[in-house]
LUMMIZA-133207 format. One line per 5 residues: number of its first residue (from 1); their letters; for each residue x, y, z of N, C-alpha, C. Coordinates in steps of 0.02 Angstrom, whole numbers, always signed. Atoms other than C-alpha are relative to their C-alpha. Layout:
N
NUM	A	X/Y/Z/X/Y/Z/X/Y/Z; ...
% end
This chain:
434
1	MKNEN	-13/+50/+14/+700/+728/-585/+72/-11/+28; -74/-2/-29/+896/+777/-530/-19/-18/+55; +15/-12/-53/+809/+818/-364/+3/-77/+27; +5/+59/-28/+744/+648/-345/+36/-58/+3; -75/+57/+1/+913/+532/-400/+34/+36/+57
6	EKQNG	-48/-10/-75/+1006/+655/-264/-20/-27/+35; +30/+13/-60/+872/+618/-133/+18/-80/+3; -11/+72/-4/+890/+427/-176/+78/-19/+4; -55/-4/-7/+1054/+443/-190/+25/-10/+94; -9/-28/-71/+1081/+519/-32/-26/-51/+62
11	NLNGV	+38/+40/-35/+958/+377/+45/+56/-65/+5; -30/+75/+23/+1063/+234/-37/+82/+16/+51; -87/-10/-21/+1235/+309/+48/-16/-5/+88; +7/-7/-85/+1151/+341/+216/-13/-91/+37; +2/+77/-10/+1101/+150/+215/+68/-17/+16
16	IALTP	-75/+36/-11/+1265/+88/+189/+43/+33/+51; -46/-38/-36/+1341/+213/+304/-28/-46/+70; +20/+20/-52/+1245/+128/+438/+0/-54/+19; -13/+75/+9/+1294/-59/+387/+62/-17/+68; -48/+27/-58/+1437/-57/+520/-42/+7/+60
21	LAVFI	+30/+12/-65/+1323/-34/+658/-37/-71/-5; +43/+61/+6/+1227/-198/+585/+70/-38/+25; -55/+57/-9/+1416/-277/+588/-5/+12/+80; -10/-10/-76/+1446/-227/+762/-67/-55/+33; +64/+40/-42/+1267/-285/+838/+16/-71/-4
26	GLYLV	+6/+72/+8/+1278/-445/+742/+52/-36/+6; -67/+34/-29/+1454/-504/+776/-2/+22/+84; -3/+7/-96/+1446/-450/+977/-57/-17/+24; +55/+27/-25/+1273/-457/+1026/-42/-62/-4; +42/+70/+26/+1197/-585/+908/+48/-49/+17
31	TGIVT	-43/+41/-7/+1343/-686/+926/-7/-21/+74; +11/-5/-72/+1333/-679/+1126/-67/-44/+30; +62/+35/-9/+1144/-735/+1127/+1/-57/-18; +8/+64/+17/+1162/-871/+1008/+33/-35/+48; -49/+44/-40/+1308/-959/+1104/-14/+9/+57
36	GDFYK	-4/+0/-71/+1266/-895/+1260/+35/+26/+57; -62/-27/-40/+1414/-824/+1300/+39/+57/-14; -17/-85/+31/+1455/-635/+1273/+89/+12/-4; -77/-9/-11/+1656/-665/+1300/+23/-20/-59; -23/+31/+49/+1645/-774/+1143/+49/+42/-45
41	VPITV	-10/-60/+36/+1681/-609/+1038/+24/+54/+44; -6/-42/-51/+1774/-493/+1136/-26/+49/-35; +32/-54/+14/+1694/-314/+1129/+32/+45/-60; -61/-32/+67/+1858/-252/+1038/+6/-16/-51; -16/+24/+52/+1877/-357/+919/-70/-12/-54
46	AFLVA	+66/-29/+28/+1690/-311/+864/-8/+44/-34; +2/-78/+11/+1726/-146/+863/+37/+10/-56; -38/-3/+52/+1885/-187/+785/-30/-9/-98; +29/+23/+68/+1791/-278/+643/-48/+50/-33; +60/-51/+38/+1650/-142/+605/+50/+67/-3
51	SVYAV	-46/-73/+13/+1777/+9/+617/+44/-27/-57; -29/+25/+45/+1885/-87/+475/-50/-5/-53; +54/+11/+58/+1717/-122/+381/-19/+59/-26; +27/-54/+11/+1648/+62/+395/+38/+35/-41; -63/-43/+31/+1835/+138/+333/-14/-47/-69
56	IVSRG	-12/+20/+60/+1819/+14/+188/-66/+23/-48; +69/+14/+38/+1626/+48/+140/+0/+79/-8; +7/-76/+30/+1664/+245/+120/+8/+9/-61; +4/-16/+88/+1644/+283/-48/+21/+66/-18; -7/-70/+18/+1700/+422/-133/+58/+43/+10
61	RPLRH	-58/-50/-18/+1862/+488/-57/+53/-73/+14; -59/+33/+1/+2045/+422/-47/+15/-37/+78; +7/+16/-48/+2085/+295/+68/+19/+27/+70; -12/-35/-53/+2179/+408/+174/-27/+57/+38; +31/-58/-32/+2071/+542/+187/-83/-43/+66
66	RIDTF	+45/+35/-28/+1934/+402/+252/+20/-28/+78; -17/+2/-71/+2055/+349/+399/+13/+78/+22; +13/-71/-37/+2077/+546/+435/-71/-9/+20; +54/-6/-25/+1900/+541/+459/-11/-40/+69; +13/+48/-47/+1897/+385/+575/+39/+40/+67
71	SRGAS	-70/-20/-54/+2066/+458/+662/-39/+75/+37; +25/-44/-34/+1965/+616/+691/-50/-5/+49; +37/+25/-59/+1828/+550/+782/+21/-38/+43; -39/+17/-46/+1930/+450/+877/+30/+47/+64; -43/-33/-39/+2014/+592/+944/-19/+84/+28
76	TPQMM	+51/-54/+14/+1874/+727/+969/+28/+16/+73; -10/-35/-53/+1918/+848/+1120/-44/-42/+64; +56/+14/-56/+1763/+765/+1213/+31/-88/+15; -38/+81/-30/+1843/+581/+1177/+79/-1/+48; -27/+15/-19/+1996/+624/+1236/+0/+24/+67
81	LMIWI	+11/-5/-78/+1940/+695/+1395/-29/-54/+44; +18/+50/-21/+1845/+539/+1425/+50/-46/+18; -56/+43/-35/+2006/+443/+1410/+28/+18/+79; -37/-16/-56/+2091/+548/+1542/-22/-16/+60; +26/+5/-49/+1964/+527/+1656/-8/-84/+14
86	FVLAG	-11/+76/-13/+1979/+329/+1636/+64/-4/+13; -63/+1/-32/+2151/+351/+1664/+21/+6/+57; +10/-10/-81/+2124/+424/+1827/-24/-32/+31; +44/+33/-40/+2003/+335/+1888/+26/-68/-3; -31/+65/-1/+2095/+175/+1843/+51/-7/+42
91	AFASS	-49/-18/-32/+2235/+240/+1930/-32/+8/+86; +29/-2/-48/+2123/+305/+2085/-5/-66/+25; +31/+52/-24/+2035/+150/+2103/+49/-56/+45; -71/+53/-7/+2186/+38/+2109/+37/+12/+59; -31/-22/-73/+2284/+145/+2239/-41/-7/+47
96	AKAMG	+43/+6/-60/+2116/+158/+2342/+5/-77/+44; +4/+78/-20/+2119/-39/+2339/+35/-12/+28; -86/+23/-16/+2293/-73/+2362/+11/+8/+78; -18/-20/-74/+2291/+21/+2539/-54/-31/+45; +37/+30/-50/+2125/-47/+2589/-72/+18/+12
101	AIDAT	+53/-34/-15/+2015/+89/+2576/-78/-29/-24; +57/+32/+47/+1855/-26/+2472/-15/-19/+77; +16/+36/-36/+1864/-139/+2623/-23/+53/+72; +26/-35/-68/+1862/+4/+2757/-68/+19/-24; +62/-36/+32/+1715/+84/+2657/-50/-47/+18
106	VNLTL	+61/+28/+10/+1619/-61/+2639/-11/-27/+75; +29/+0/-80/+1640/-103/+2848/-51/+54/+31; +23/-53/-27/+1596/+67/+2871/-61/+8/-20; +67/-5/+8/+1435/+52/+2776/-47/-54/+20; +49/+79/-23/+1370/-120/+2841/-12/+13/+64
111	TLLPP	+13/-8/-67/+1393/-49/+3008/-55/+55/-6; +46/-48/+5/+1305/+114/+2973/-72/-19/-21; +58/+11/+56/+1161/+53/+2843/-35/-80/+42; +27/+64/+4/+1042/-83/+2908/+9/-51/-71; +5/+45/+56/+1040/-234/+2791/-56/+7/-36
116	QMLMA	+45/+0/+58/+877/-202/+2715/+13/+83/-47; +32/-58/+42/+914/-18/+2654/+67/+23/-31; -70/-17/+52/+1090/-52/+2584/-17/+19/-85; +36/+8/+55/+1003/-69/+2409/-5/+83/-25; +34/-74/+14/+904/+94/+2434/+51/+57/+34
121	GLFVA	-47/-43/-20/+1046/+194/+2535/+42/-4/-70; -22/-14/+46/+1143/+157/+2385/-12/+51/-56; +39/-50/+68/+1024/+218/+2243/-5/+69/+30; +14/-75/-25/+987/+391/+2365/+62/+22/+10; -72/-1/-9/+1188/+396/+2384/+11/+41/-82
126	ACFVS	-7/-1/+85/+1200/+392/+2194/-42/+53/-46; +49/-45/+47/+1055/+512/+2150/+25/+51/+32; +6/-74/-38/+1103/+649/+2286/+76/+1/-30; -86/-11/+33/+1312/+636/+2216/-22/+33/-74; +22/-27/+44/+1252/+647/+2052/-52/+70/-27
131	LSIGT	+22/-56/+3/+1143/+798/+2055/+35/+43/+22; -36/-56/-16/+1264/+886/+2154/+57/+12/-47; -62/-5/+42/+1406/+849/+2038/-14/+8/-84; +8/-33/+92/+1319/+869/+1866/+33/-70/-44; -48/+67/+59/+1417/+687/+1806/-22/-64/+30
136	SVGTI	-4/+63/-16/+1356/+520/+1802/+72/-42/-21; -76/+35/+10/+1545/+451/+1746/+22/+17/+94; -34/-18/-51/+1607/+552/+1912/-51/-48/+71; +13/+52/-44/+1491/+464/+2016/+2/-82/+23; -5/+64/-7/+1490/+297/+1956/+69/-4/+26
141	VALTP	-93/+33/-15/+1703/+303/+1980/-2/+11/+78; -6/-27/-85/+1674/+370/+2181/-51/-80/+16; +32/+38/-45/+1541/+232/+2220/-15/-70/-27; +6/+66/+27/+1549/+73/+2118/+48/-35/+33; -54/+32/-56/+1712/+11/+2207/-62/-14/+68
146	IAAGV	+42/+13/-67/+1602/+22/+2370/-55/-30/-36; +50/+29/+16/+1464/-46/+2284/+5/-84/+8; -21/+72/+9/+1553/-203/+2236/+28/-33/+63; -11/+24/-48/+1626/-210/+2397/-34/-9/+47; +51/+45/-48/+1481/-239/+2478/-28/-38/-12
151	ADQTG	+34/+51/+22/+1398/-352/+2364/+36/-67/+1; -37/+48/+8/+1548/-471/+2393/+5/-4/+91; +13/+12/-82/+1534/-458/+2596/-59/-22/+0; +71/+12/-18/+1347/-477/+2592/-23/-62/-26; -2/+66/+30/+1349/-619/+2470/-64/+46/-48
156	TSVPL	+39/-26/+36/+1239/-497/+2355/+8/-5/-68; -25/-6/+67/+1238/-500/+2157/+37/+53/+4; -33/-50/+8/+1380/-387/+2115/-38/+46/-79; +29/-41/+74/+1297/-345/+1931/-78/+56/+25; +73/-46/-39/+1137/-286/+2041/+27/+61/+34
161	LTAVV	-13/-34/-56/+1215/-187/+2174/+52/+73/-46; -23/-76/+52/+1339/-87/+2021/-65/+20/-40; +50/-34/+43/+1188/-78/+1924/-48/+58/+43; +55/-56/-39/+1098/+27/+2077/+32/+60/+7; -46/-49/-14/+1240/+139/+2078/-10/+39/-81
166	VGGSF	+8/-28/+56/+1232/+164/+1889/-81/+39/-14; +86/-8/-9/+1031/+193/+1894/+7/+66/+19; +4/-38/-43/+1058/+308/+2013/+40/+75/-21; -43/-58/+18/+1206/+413/+1939/-51/+40/-67; +26/-31/+59/+1083/+448/+1789/-61/+44/+29
171	FGDNL	+46/-55/-23/+961/+542/+1919/+23/+73/-23; -25/-60/+23/+1067/+683/+1913/+53/+18/-46; -29/+2/+90/+1147/+665/+1733/-59/+36/-16; +73/-4/+14/+963/+694/+1710/-29/+65/+24; +55/-54/-29/+903/+829/+1818/+46/+61/+18
176	SFISD	-64/-29/-20/+1080/+929/+1875/-4/+49/-49; -1/-59/+32/+1083/+1106/+1845/+73/+16/-44; -70/-5/+49/+1276/+1080/+1775/+19/-62/-20; +15/+33/+48/+1241/+946/+1695/+9/+6/-59; -10/-5/+78/+1299/+943/+1505/-49/-11/-28
181	TTIAA	+69/+15/+37/+1138/+862/+1455/-58/+53/+6; +38/-58/+1/+1032/+989/+1543/+32/+61/-21; -21/-67/+42/+1150/+1137/+1465/-9/-14/-53; +28/+2/+96/+1115/+1068/+1282/-43/-7/+6; +59/+11/+15/+955/+1035/+1298/-45/+54/+13
186	TQTQG	+31/-54/-4/+902/+1190/+1374/+23/+59/-56; -28/-54/+53/+1012/+1289/+1257/-16/-17/-63; +21/+17/+69/+964/+1204/+1106/-85/+4/-21; +89/-28/-8/+749/+1252/+1147/+15/+64/+18; +15/-63/-40/+790/+1418/+1228/-51/+5/+50
191	CRLSD	+21/-20/-54/+747/+1404/+1391/+38/-7/+65; -29/+0/-54/+778/+1411/+1568/+4/-58/+18; +0/+41/-31/+866/+1300/+1673/-26/-45/+58; +30/-1/-46/+759/+1320/+1818/-68/-39/-41; +53/+23/+42/+593/+1288/+1690/+9/-71/-31
196	KFRVN	+3/+74/+37/+658/+1129/+1606/+0/-46/+56; -11/+52/-63/+707/+1061/+1783/-85/-8/+18; +52/+2/-17/+523/+1096/+1840/-47/-52/-34; +41/+39/+61/+453/+1002/+1686/+31/-66/+8; -38/+71/-20/+582/+859/+1729/-18/-30/+45
201	IYIVM	-4/+37/-49/+551/+832/+1880/-66/-27/+42; +74/+42/+20/+350/+785/+1853/+26/-53/-23; +18/+87/+58/+399/+646/+1732/+51/-60/+30; -31/+71/-23/+545/+564/+1819/+13/-4/+84; +0/+36/-54/+515/+568/+2007/-38/-39/+12
206	PAAIA	+38/+71/-19/+379/+444/+2004/+55/-55/-25; -47/+76/+32/+504/+327/+1913/+46/-6/+49; -57/-3/-62/+642/+361/+2053/-30/-10/+50; +46/+24/-65/+500/+339/+2195/-16/-72/+1; +2/+71/+19/+453/+161/+2114/+60/-39/+8
211	VLAAY	-63/+43/-12/+630/+109/+2099/+16/+3/+78; -48/-5/-70/+683/+162/+2278/-45/-37/+38; +50/+48/-25/+516/+62/+2335/+31/-72/-20; -28/+46/+30/+595/-69/+2228/+41/-27/+53; -42/+23/-43/+743/-88/+2319/-5/+3/+66
216	LVMGR	+6/+6/-91/+679/-51/+2502/-32/-105/-2; +25/+70/+2/+569/-230/+2451/+55/-58/-8; -49/+47/+21/+731/-315/+2371/+35/-10/+62; -37/-13/-68/+835/-253/+2519/+2/-53/+52; +18/+63/-50/+744/-378/+2636/+41/-41/-16
221	AVATE	-12/+55/+21/+816/-520/+2561/+91/+8/+24; -67/+28/-2/+1013/-464/+2592/+29/+1/+63; -10/+18/-83/+1084/-541/+2736/+72/+25/+23; -84/-40/-11/+1240/-457/+2814/+16/-21/+88; -40/-15/-72/+1361/-479/+2971/+29/+62/+9
226	PPVQA	-37/-61/-25/+1433/-369/+3083/+77/-3/-32; -54/+34/+26/+1600/-342/+3012/+54/-7/+52; -42/+30/-51/+1747/-432/+3101/+65/+49/-6; -64/-51/-9/+1869/-308/+3044/+2/+65/+33; +4/-70/-23/+1922/-138/+3135/-24/+49/-65
231	IHLLK	+2/-32/+40/+1854/-2/+3041/+45/+75/-6; -59/-38/-23/+2002/+114/+2999/-41/+68/-36; +16/-49/+46/+1922/+276/+2943/+39/+50/-37; -45/-50/+63/+2084/+374/+2883/+3/-51/-71; -13/+52/+68/+2082/+237/+2733/-71/+9/-31
236	VLPYL	+78/-18/+5/+1883/+291/+2716/+15/+77/-44; +8/-76/+13/+1950/+474/+2692/-9/+8/-79; -11/-30/+79/+2005/+480/+2492/-78/-11/-30; +65/+16/+25/+1825/+416/+2443/-49/+49/+25; +26/-51/-15/+1760/+551/+2564/+10/+66/-27
241	VVLVC	-23/-68/+41/+1860/+688/+2497/-31/-14/-95; +10/+10/+95/+1824/+631/+2301/-77/+20/+5; +61/-34/+4/+1634/+652/+2361/-16/+61/+26; +20/-52/-22/+1636/+796/+2448/+44/+58/-48; -32/-48/+80/+1745/+889/+2309/-41/+6/-43
246	AVAGM	+40/+21/+71/+1640/+820/+2182/-65/+42/+25; +71/-32/-20/+1484/+889/+2262/-6/+66/+9; -18/-57/+5/+1567/+1056/+2278/+12/+37/-70; -11/-8/+61/+1591/+1064/+2105/+70/-8/-39; -72/+20/+35/+1767/+1027/+2080/+2/-9/-78
251	NVMAV	-10/+39/+71/+1819/+970/+1901/+9/-59/+24; -10/+66/-27/+1807/+782/+1913/+78/-23/-18; -70/+22/+5/+1997/+755/+1845/+21/+36/+45; -20/-41/-72/+2037/+876/+1977/-28/-51/+71; +36/+52/-58/+1941/+761/+2107/+49/-57/+0
256	LTLGL	-31/+37/+12/+2018/+635/+2027/+66/-6/+30; -96/-10/-8/+2200/+679/+2050/+23/+12/+71; -27/-26/-52/+2177/+744/+2204/-29/-82/+47; +0/+48/-32/+2106/+580/+2281/+38/-71/-25; -56/+39/+3/+2248/+483/+2185/+73/+15/+58
261	LLAGA	-60/-40/-35/+2381/+596/+2292/-10/-21/+72; +6/+13/-80/+2284/+568/+2455/+5/-71/-2; -1/+56/-7/+2267/+379/+2439/+73/-30/-9; -66/+1/-4/+2444/+379/+2409/+47/+3/+43; -40/-33/-47/+2500/+466/+2530/-25/-40/+66
266	IGIAD	+13/+38/-67/+2395/+366/+2658/+41/-73/-1; -35/+82/-10/+2459/+189/+2592/+80/+1/+7; -71/+0/-27/+2621/+242/+2600/+16/+0/+79; -18/-5/-78/+2615/+311/+2780/-13/-55/+46; +13/+63/-36/+2528/+154/+2838/+36/-54/-28
271	GSYDL	-19/+57/+26/+2635/+34/+2744/-8/-40/-55; +37/+49/+23/+2520/-30/+2640/+57/-7/-52; -45/+2/+59/+2652/-8/+2482/+58/+69/+18; -42/-41/-8/+2812/+92/+2475/-16/+60/-65; -9/-59/+71/+2834/+247/+2321/-5/-34/-43
276	FGWFG	-12/+50/+66/+2883/+122/+2187/-45/-55/+6; +59/+50/+3/+2751/-12/+2251/-47/+62/-14; +48/-49/+24/+2627/+154/+2236/-6/-2/-82; -24/+11/+54/+2698/+172/+2070/-25/-66/-68; +26/+67/+16/+2675/-1/+2024/-93/-7/-13
281	VIGDG	+78/+21/-6/+2486/-20/+2079/-23/+70/-42; +27/-77/+35/+2449/+176/+1995/+16/-53/-96; +10/+15/+66/+2502/+79/+1831/-38/-64/-13; +41/+50/+2/+2413/-83/+1855/-71/+46/-7; +68/-28/+15/+2252/+22/+1875/-9/+34/-68
286	ILGMG	+0/-21/+64/+2295/+112/+1715/-11/-57/-57; +15/+54/+53/+2313/-42/+1602/-47/-17/+17; +63/+39/-4/+2163/-104/+1678/-66/+35/-30; +61/-52/+28/+2056/+29/+1592/+31/+11/-64; -13/-9/+76/+2151/-5/+1419/-44/-16/-38
291	ELIII	+59/+18/+51/+2022/-94/+1349/-71/+49/-13; +41/-52/-3/+1895/+36/+1404/+19/+58/-51; -20/-55/+22/+2007/+168/+1322/+0/-22/-88; +8/+22/+59/+2022/+76/+1164/-77/-17/-44; +63/-1/+24/+1844/+49/+1152/-40/+71/-1
296	TMMAG	+7/-49/-3/+1829/+225/+1179/+8/+37/-77; -22/-20/+53/+1919/+276/+1032/-32/-27/-68; +25/+21/+67/+1863/+158/+917/-60/+11/-16; +66/+0/+13/+1681/+180/+950/-6/+88/-25; +3/-82/+27/+1731/+380/+922/+0/+13/-98
301	GLLET	-19/+18/+79/+1805/+343/+747/-47/-43/-31; +47/+44/+51/+1667/+223/+679/-61/+52/-6; +67/-32/-12/+1533/+334/+740/-1/+76/-44; -18/-46/+19/+1615/+483/+665/-18/+2/-82; -6/+2/+68/+1635/+404/+495/-67/-25/-25
306	IRQQG	+60/+17/+35/+1461/+343/+480/-45/+66/+11; +17/-53/+2/+1407/+516/+527/+20/+50/-64; -25/-48/+66/+1509/+591/+394/-13/-36/-80; +19/+21/+66/+1442/+471/+265/-95/+12/+1; +75/-12/-5/+1258/+523/+312/-51/-62/+24
311	GIDLI	+57/+64/-16/+1182/+386/+400/-33/+23/+58; +34/-44/-66/+1132/+492/+565/-52/+34/-39; +31/-70/+62/+1062/+624/+412/-76/-62/+9; +34/+29/+21/+963/+493/+351/-42/-28/+53; +36/+10/-62/+893/+414/+518/-65/+54/+12
316	IRLLT	+39/-98/-25/+836/+622/+553/-61/-18/-51; +18/-16/+47/+762/+616/+382/-77/-53/+18; +58/+45/-8/+650/+453/+402/-65/+14/+41; +41/-23/-53/+596/+499/+583/-57/+57/-2; +14/-48/-15/+532/+657/+546/-43/+26/-75
321	RRVSG	+35/-7/+42/+444/+640/+381/-94/+4/+14; +53/+23/+12/+274/+579/+424/-52/+43/+76; +14/-33/-56/+249/+702/+585/-65/+30/-1; +77/-37/+24/+66/+768/+620/-27/+17/+74; +24/-10/-57/+0/+851/+791/+63/+3/+66
326	KRGAE	-18/-5/-51/+88/+875/+965/+28/-70/+34; -20/+95/-30/+98/+669/+1022/+55/+0/-56; -69/+42/+56/+187/+626/+852/+55/+45/+4; -53/-21/-4/+298/+778/+872/+29/-25/+41; -41/+22/-50/+353/+738/+1038/+50/-92/-7
331	LAIAA	-34/+59/+14/+385/+551/+990/+30/+7/-28; -50/-8/+60/+470/+596/+830/+71/+18/+46; -71/-44/-51/+584/+716/+962/+39/-79/+43; -34/+66/-56/+598/+554/+1082/+53/-45/-47; -28/+61/+33/+645/+434/+935/+56/+27/-10
336	LVTLV	-63/-23/+19/+761/+541/+879/+70/+15/+13; -65/-2/-51/+880/+593/+1011/+5/-90/+35; -28/+64/+10/+868/+392/+1044/+50/-34/-32; -67/+41/+57/+927/+311/+905/+57/+29/-26; -56/-38/+10/+1053/+463/+872/+49/-9/+72
341	NLCTA	-46/+27/-38/+1109/+399/+1047/+23/-55/+6; -48/+74/+3/+1136/+225/+1021/+51/+4/-57; -45/-11/+55/+1230/+287/+855/+55/+27/+48; -53/-44/-27/+1340/+403/+959/+14/-23/+78; -34/+19/-66/+1346/+318/+1127/+25/+64/+45
346	NNTVA	-30/-64/-41/+1368/+506/+1208/-92/+25/-16; +63/-29/+11/+1187/+582/+1272/+7/+67/-18; -3/-88/+24/+1264/+762/+1255/+8/+13/-80; -7/-18/+63/+1316/+735/+1088/-66/-7/-36; +43/+22/+20/+1164/+655/+1038/-62/+66/+29
351	ILTVG	+37/-42/+3/+1065/+802/+1100/+14/+61/-27; -35/-69/+43/+1168/+943/+1011/-16/-29/-77; -9/+38/+42/+1162/+821/+876/-71/+20/-49; +86/-20/+33/+950/+837/+839/-32/+64/+64; +33/-62/-29/+928/+989/+970/-32/+49/-59
356	GIAKQ	+15/-68/+49/+908/+1113/+818/-60/-18/-41; +58/+37/+51/+783/+981/+720/-60/-3/+49; +43/+15/-48/+705/+961/+885/-60/+52/+7; +20/-63/-10/+664/+1151/+909/-44/+11/-54; +51/-6/+47/+601/+1160/+741/-63/-29/-4
361	IGDRY	+69/+37/+10/+473/+1027/+750/-41/+35/+67; +21/-51/-65/+433/+1088/+938/-35/+62/-32; +43/-71/+20/+395/+1269/+851/-62/-16/-49; +25/+23/+67/+315/+1190/+707/-77/-17/+22; +67/+20/-53/+174/+1082/+827/-5/+41/+61
366	GVDNR	+10/-14/-79/+173/+1190/+970/+22/-25/+53; -17/+35/-53/+263/+1080/+1081/+47/+78/+39; -10/-52/-48/+315/+1190/+1240/+85/-18/+13; -58/+29/+8/+498/+1212/+1220/+30/-30/+68; -18/+10/-45/+527/+1168/+1403/-14/-71/+6
371	RCASL	+15/+92/-8/+440/+1004/+1381/+50/-20/-46; -31/+29/+42/+540/+973/+1223/+62/-18/+35; -63/-5/-21/+705/+1018/+1315/+6/-64/+58; +2/+70/-67/+636/+889/+1475/+0/-61/-53; -14/+87/+33/+614/+731/+1335/+71/-13/-24
376	LDTFS	-60/-2/+34/+766/+785/+1252/+40/-39/+40; -49/+10/-59/+865/+749/+1416/-20/-56/+17; +0/+53/-20/+784/+616/+1476/+1/-63/-26; +4/+69/+26/+750/+497/+1337/+80/+7/-33; -81/+26/+18/+949/+522/+1296/+40/-43/+67
381	CAAQG	-23/+56/-62/+990/+471/+1476/-31/-61/+11; +33/+68/+0/+862/+325/+1455/+34/-45/-48; -31/+27/+69/+949/+285/+1307/+89/-26/+19; -57/+30/-16/+1126/+286/+1368/+13/-14/+66; -1/+58/-67/+1098/+200/+1530/-16/-72/-3
386	IIPYG	+8/+86/+6/+1061/+34/+1456/+27/-15/-58; -31/+41/+47/+1189/+22/+1299/+61/-30/+32; -56/+26/-36/+1330/-86/+1353/+57/+22/-32; -73/-39/+8/+1454/+11/+1251/+0/+84/+17; +10/-63/-23/+1406/+176/+1335/+56/+21/+54
391	AQILM	-61/-28/-58/+1549/+265/+1436/-7/-10/+71; +29/-1/-62/+1449/+245/+1597/+1/-69/+31; +4/+65/-37/+1418/+55/+1595/+74/-23/-14; -60/+25/+17/+1599/+25/+1530/+38/+20/+44; -54/-18/-63/+1671/+120/+1672/-44/-53/+62
396	AAGLA	+38/+41/-64/+1556/+24/+1797/+10/-60/+1; -22/+61/-13/+1584/-143/+1729/+79/+6/+14; -80/+9/+7/+1786/-114/+1707/+0/+12/+83; -15/-3/-65/+1782/-53/+1893/-37/-53/+47; +59/+59/-34/+1654/-189/+1956/+42/-85/-24
401	KLSPL	-37/+53/+24/+1765/-329/+1842/-50/-26/-37; +40/+37/+3/+1615/-371/+1765/-10/+12/-99; +7/-23/+89/+1549/-395/+1567/-45/+77/+10; +47/-66/+15/+1440/-226/+1521/-82/-36/-5; +69/+42/+21/+1288/-355/+1464/-22/-30/+71
406	ALLPH	+20/+33/-68/+1296/-425/+1649/-57/+54/+50; +32/-53/-57/+1221/-250/+1707/-70/+10/-28; +64/-29/+44/+1075/-237/+1577/-69/-23/+53; +49/+24/-17/+953/-345/+1665/-30/+38/+64; +16/-33/-61/+957/-228/+1835/+16/+55/-22
411	LYYPF	-13/-63/+16/+969/-62/+1750/-84/+19/-11; +100/-31/-7/+789/-14/+1827/-4/+56/-11; +4/-82/+0/+820/+171/+1837/+5/+24/-69; +22/+5/+96/+856/+185/+1647/-69/+4/-37; +60/+30/+26/+720/+96/+1594/-62/+17/+22
416	AIGAA	+49/-48/-35/+604/+188/+1724/-21/+52/-42; -1/-89/+34/+624/+353/+1654/-1/-6/-66; +22/+8/+75/+602/+297/+1473/-66/-5/+16; +73/-5/+10/+433/+235/+1516/-24/+38/+40; +42/-49/-15/+384/+358/+1618/-4/+60/-47
421	ALIAI	+0/-54/+45/+429/+498/+1484/-34/-23/-70; +65/+17/+54/+328/+381/+1357/-56/+25/+17; +88/-30/-20/+187/+394/+1459/-19/+55/+16; +18/-86/-29/+205/+587/+1497/-25/+15/-72; +13/-38/+83/+188/+601/+1307/-59/-39/-28
426	LTRYP	+64/+51/+26/+49/+472/+1271/-68/+26/+35; +66/-28/-51/-55/+552/+1432/+5/+70/-6; -18/-53/+6/+4/+717/+1407/+25/+43/+60; -14/-18/-68/+68/+736/+1583/+77/+55/+3; +46/-24/-44/+100/+852/+1661/-56/+58/-46
431	RRYA	+44/-43/+37/-48/+952/+1593/+5/+72/-26; -40/-37/+19/+27/+1109/+1607/+50/+26/-29; -63/-32/+36/+167/+1107/+1510/-30/-53/-61; -24/+37/+46/+101/+991/+1367/-74/+38/-37
% end
C-alpha cells in the first residue's frame, strides 16, 4: 500500500513537473496559430513565463534551491559551449557580411551552378560538410548566410533555402563517425561506430535520395540571372577556410575564430572597414545573437527544473509499461528518445538520457544493439530537426533573420528520416539487422 501511494505521488509530481511545457506551448505555439501571428508573443517572453511558472510549481524545496536548480540547468558546460558558439558565429557572420563575403560567395555560386541545381547543390554541400565535421550547428553557421544570399538574388523563398541547409546538416549529424549523437548512441548500446553506420545508412539513404530528387524537381522553377558584379575570390576565402578547416576536423570554435580573424583582415585590407569599424561590426553580430543566447539559457534552466521534479522520468515510465515484442520495443525506444528530445531540445542529451533504458528494453526483447543505436540517433535527429526552439533551427533562423516557425513547412529531410525510420520498424527493414 505504501509503495502504491509513493508511486501515485511520483506520478502526480511528474505531471505537475510537465505543466511548464504546456504553458510554453500554449503561450507561444497555440497563440501564434490562433492569431496567425507568431510574433504576437515573443519566444523569449514565452520561455520567461514558463520558467517562472516552473520555479513556482517546484514543490518541497526552498525558493533559493529551486532557483539554483534552474540556474544550474542554464549554465551547464554544454549550454555554455553552445552560447560561445553563438557569440563567435554572430561575430563571424557579421564581419563576413560587412566586408562583402556573402555577395561574393553568392555571385560565385550563381556562376558555377546551373539554376536548376541550386537547391540540390546546397543540400549535397550541407550533407557533405556535416558528414565530414560531425556537427549540424557548424554546417548551418557556414552555409546559411550563403543560402540566404542566393535566395535574395534569385527571388527564391529564404525559408525554403535555409531549410535546405538545415536538413542537409542533419544528414551528417546522424551519420558522421565524429558526431556526438553517433558516439552517444553507440556507447550506450555497446556497439561499434562502423556497425551502427551500416544499419543507419540503409534506413536514411532512401530518404536522402528522395529529398534530393524533390529538390532537383523544385529547382527547375528557380530563375537566375548572371551576376553583374565582379567575383571577388578573396572575399570568398573566409567561407572556404571555414569549410576546409571544419572538414579537416578542427574544433568548431577554433574554426569560427579563424574565420573571424580572416574576415577582419580582408575587410580592413580592402577598406570595407577600419579596425574600430570591425570592432563595431563584431559587436553588432554578437548583439544579434542576444535573443538566441537568452533562449538557450532559459530553455536549459526550464528543462533541468522539469527533470529534477520527475517529469522526464514519468514520460519514460508511461512509455515502457506495455512493451511486448521486438516491434513494440523499437516503437517504445523511438517514442522515448523523441519525447525526451522534445523536452530537452538537445539530441545528444536525449540519447544519453534514455540510452540505458533503451539498452535494457533492447536486450530484453532481442533488439539488435546496432539497430537500437541507429534508431536512437535517427529519431533524435528527426525530432531535433523540427523543433522551433532547438539550437539548429534557432541558429539558422537567426542568421537568415527569420522566425523559427517559418522554416518548419520546408524541413523535408528531418521529416523524411523520421518517416523512414518508422517504416523500418514496421516493416522490419533491413531484415538482416531486424
